[in-house]
C-alpha positions as CSV (number, residue, x, y, z in Angstrom):
1,M,99.6,107.7,139.6
2,L,98.5,108.7,143.1
3,R,97.9,105.9,145.6
4,V,95.3,106.3,148.2
5,L,96.0,105.0,151.7
6,L,93.0,103.2,153.1
7,P,92.7,102.9,156.9
8,G,92.3,99.1,156.5
9,S,95.8,98.9,154.9
10,L,97.6,95.8,156.1
11,A,100.4,97.5,158.1
12,N,98.1,100.0,159.8
13,Q,98.2,98.9,163.4
14,S,96.0,101.6,165.0
15,I,92.4,101.3,166.2
16,N,91.3,102.7,162.9
17,G,93.2,100.1,161.0
18,F,91.9,97.3,163.2
19,T,88.3,98.3,163.0
20,S,88.4,99.0,159.3
21,R,89.7,95.5,158.7
22,L,87.1,94.1,161.1
23,F,83.9,95.9,159.9
24,I,84.7,97.2,156.4
25,G,87.3,94.7,155.3
26,R,87.0,92.6,152.1
27,N,88.0,89.3,153.6
28,L,86.3,89.3,157.0
29,R,83.4,91.3,158.1
30,I,81.4,91.2,161.3
31,D,78.1,92.4,159.9
32,I,76.2,90.8,162.7
33,L,77.4,93.4,165.2
34,I,76.8,96.5,163.1
35,P,73.9,96.1,160.6
36,N,74.5,99.5,159.1
37,P,77.8,99.8,157.3
38,S,78.0,103.6,157.9
39,A,77.8,102.9,161.6
40,A,81.0,101.0,161.4
41,T,82.8,104.2,160.6
42,I,81.9,105.5,164.1
43,V,83.4,102.5,165.9
44,P,87.1,103.7,165.7
45,Y,86.0,107.1,167.2
46,L,84.1,105.4,170.0
47,L,87.1,103.1,170.8
48,S,89.6,105.9,170.6
49,G,87.4,108.1,172.8
50,A,87.1,105.3,175.4
51,I,90.9,104.9,175.4
52,L,91.5,108.6,175.7
53,L,88.9,109.1,178.4
54,T,90.3,106.2,180.5
55,T,93.9,107.4,180.0
56,F,93.3,111.0,180.8
57,S,91.1,110.2,183.8
58,L,93.8,108.0,185.2
59,L,96.4,110.7,184.6
60,L,94.2,113.4,186.1
61,I,93.5,111.4,189.2
62,N,97.2,110.5,189.3
63,Q,98.1,114.2,189.5
64,F,96.1,114.6,192.7
65,H,97.4,111.6,194.5
66,M,100.9,110.8,193.3
67,R,102.7,114.1,193.1
68,K,103.8,114.2,196.7
69,K,105.3,110.7,196.5
70,K,109.1,110.5,195.9
71,P,110.4,108.1,193.3
72,Q,111.4,104.8,194.8
73,D,112.9,103.1,191.8
74,K,116.7,102.7,191.7
75,Q,116.8,103.8,188.1
76,N,115.0,107.0,189.1
77,I,111.9,106.2,187.1
78,T,109.4,108.8,188.2
79,P,105.6,109.1,187.9
80,V,106.3,111.5,185.1
81,D,108.2,108.9,183.1
82,W,105.2,106.6,183.5
83,E,102.7,109.3,182.4
84,I,104.7,110.3,179.3
85,S,105.2,106.7,178.3
86,F,101.4,106.1,178.8
87,I,100.6,109.1,176.5
88,L,103.0,107.8,173.9
89,I,101.2,104.4,173.8
90,V,97.8,106.2,173.5
91,I,99.2,108.4,170.6
92,Y,100.2,105.2,168.8
93,L,96.8,103.6,169.4
94,V,94.5,106.5,168.4
95,A,96.4,107.9,165.5
96,P,94.6,107.3,162.2
97,F,97.6,105.6,160.7
98,S,100.2,103.8,162.8
99,W,102.8,101.9,160.8
100,D,105.6,99.6,161.9
101,H,108.2,102.3,161.9
102,H,106.1,104.3,164.4
103,L,106.8,101.6,167.0
104,V,109.9,103.5,167.8
105,F,107.7,105.9,169.8
106,L,106.9,103.0,172.2
107,L,110.5,102.3,173.1
108,P,110.4,104.7,176.1
109,A,107.3,103.0,177.4
110,I,108.9,99.5,177.1
111,Y,112.1,100.8,178.8
112,V,110.1,102.3,181.7
113,A,108.1,99.1,182.1
114,F,111.2,96.8,182.1
115,F,113.4,98.9,184.3
116,S,110.8,99.4,187.0
117,L,110.2,95.6,187.3
118,P,112.9,94.7,189.8
119,N,111.4,97.1,192.4
120,T,107.9,95.8,192.2
121,K,106.1,93.0,194.1
122,N,105.6,89.8,192.0
123,W,107.9,91.1,189.3
124,H,108.3,87.5,188.0
125,L,104.5,87.5,187.1
126,R,104.8,90.8,185.3
127,L,107.9,89.9,183.2
128,P,106.3,87.3,180.8
129,P,103.7,89.7,179.4
130,L,106.3,92.4,178.9
131,L,108.7,89.9,177.2
132,V,105.9,88.8,174.9
133,V,105.0,92.4,174.0
134,G,108.6,93.3,173.4
135,L,109.4,90.3,171.3
136,V,106.3,90.5,169.1
137,L,106.7,94.2,168.5
138,A,110.4,93.6,167.6
139,L,109.7,90.8,165.1
140,D,109.1,91.5,161.4
141,Y,105.6,90.4,160.7
142,P,104.5,89.0,157.3
143,F,101.4,91.2,156.8
144,N,101.2,90.2,153.1
145,H,101.2,86.5,153.7
146,P,98.4,85.0,151.6
147,R,97.1,82.9,154.5
148,L,96.3,86.2,156.5
149,H,93.9,87.4,153.8
150,V,91.3,84.6,154.2
151,G,88.5,84.5,156.8
152,I,89.3,84.7,160.5
153,Y,93.0,84.7,159.9
154,T,92.6,88.4,158.8
155,L,92.4,89.2,162.5
156,L,96.0,88.0,162.9
157,I,97.1,91.0,160.8
158,S,96.5,93.1,163.8
159,V,98.8,91.2,166.2
160,K,101.0,94.3,166.8
161,F,97.9,96.3,167.6
162,Y,97.0,93.6,170.2
163,M,100.4,93.9,171.8
164,V,100.3,97.7,172.0
165,L,96.8,97.4,173.5
166,L,98.2,94.9,176.0
167,L,101.0,97.4,176.8
168,W,98.3,100.0,177.4
169,V,96.5,97.7,179.8
170,I,99.7,97.0,181.7
171,F,100.2,100.8,182.1
172,C,96.6,101.3,183.1
173,L,97.0,98.6,185.8
174,K,100.3,100.0,187.0
175,I,99.0,103.6,187.3
176,G,95.7,102.4,188.8
177,R,97.6,100.2,191.3
178,G,99.7,103.1,192.3
179,L,96.6,105.2,192.9
180,N,95.1,102.4,195.0
181,D,98.2,102.3,197.1
182,A,98.3,106.1,197.5
183,I,94.6,106.3,198.4
184,S,94.7,103.4,200.9
185,K,97.9,104.9,202.5
186,K,96.2,108.3,202.8
187,Q,93.1,106.7,204.4
188,S,95.2,104.8,206.9
189,N,97.0,108.0,207.8
190,D,93.7,109.8,208.3
191,I,92.4,107.0,210.5
192,A,95.6,107.1,212.6
193,I,95.1,110.8,213.2
């Protein structure tokens, strides 16, 4: 007997899995937001497109402003390390199926984020979200618990998706902050001339 894998399968932690459970799921549906059920199939593509557009826009702008800057981290974490880690996070998010064992692809991103913390301002404020992300992603999550199949609790099935999304936001902020610093430094140099 051939089993068909549905995007809304419990362990699928990608955008596709999350939106399938949200709009097309058996236990919880938000019909108010999308009156036409066939329109719900477009939502994962729109969200994936928004994430891809944001990511590659940041990376493209980063190429213009950050390449001349030398790495300042003691662990020799370069802008390329941040960029590759950023892309690995995006691959996990936009893939049609992202299972628990695919979280291994996020280890370089978590490594880069943790080991660049000591060299940043306000590192003590950035540590707690990274610890939460790392711990939640490392824990074995009971996707098949009966309580998670009823009503609003169905949204808790996607807790690892939320953590990967939080990691993506952390990387967006880090790369965006680096761009802000590079642009303001260039403008101050231009004014000084």
